[in-house]
N, C-alpha and C positions, 0 to 999 in steps of 0.2 A: 718800446717806450709807451707808457700808460697815458691814457687820455681821460680826463675828468670831465663829467657833464653836470649841468645844472638840472635839477629835477623839475623846475618850473618852466624853463624855456629851452633847454637842450644846448645852451652855449657850451663850448668846449674850451679846455685849457690843458696845458702840459703839467700844471701843478694845482694842487688844492688851494694853496695861497693865491695863485693867480686867479683862479676861478672865483673865490669868495670875496676877492677885493673889488669886484665890480657890482654895479647895481643891476637888478633884473627887471626887464620890461613886463614880465608876466608874473611878478611876485603877487601872492594873494592879498597883501596889504595895499596893492596898487602899483602902477608903473613907476619904477625908480624909488619906491618907498621901502625897499628891502634889498639885501644882497642876494647874489646867487647862492643857492643851497645845493650842496653835493648830493648827487644821485648815487646811492650806495649799492645799487645792483650791478650786475655785470653787463657787458656789451652783448646785445642780442641781435638776431636777424629780424625779430618782430617784438615791439613793445606793446603791453596790454595795460589799459586803465584798471587800477585796482578797485574802482568803484562800480564801473558799468560794463567792463570787458571790451570796450572799443580797442581796436588794434591799429598799429601804424609801423612803418619800417624804421622810423626815427623817433627820438624823443621830441624833436622839433615839431614834427608832424602831428604826434599825439597831443601835445600840450597846445597846439593852435586851435583845437576845437573845444567848445563848451560841453560839459558833462551833464546828462539828463538826470543822473542819480547823485549829484554832489550834495553833501549835507547842508550847504547854504541855500540850496534850492535848485530846481531844474534850470539849467543854462545860466546860473549866476557865477559859476566858477569853471575853471578848466579841468580837463582830464588829468589824472595823477598817475604816473607810471608805477607799476608794481615792481618791487625789488626782485 
């Protein structure tokens, strides 16, 4: 059975429809100002930020931290998992 993850917060769902129906607390537009967005990469043992190379064992852990190299400015937005 496939599991689908949100690329902004790591929330899980058994279906894409179920995932994208909910509001995301870590959405770039602000908490609950956007829906969960599908992470299109595969499940991995370790996730890497596409902007700075930070690593974490889960998307939840990776997106919890602010990114030093984010285009909006240092520490102004969260890490983004590479696909």
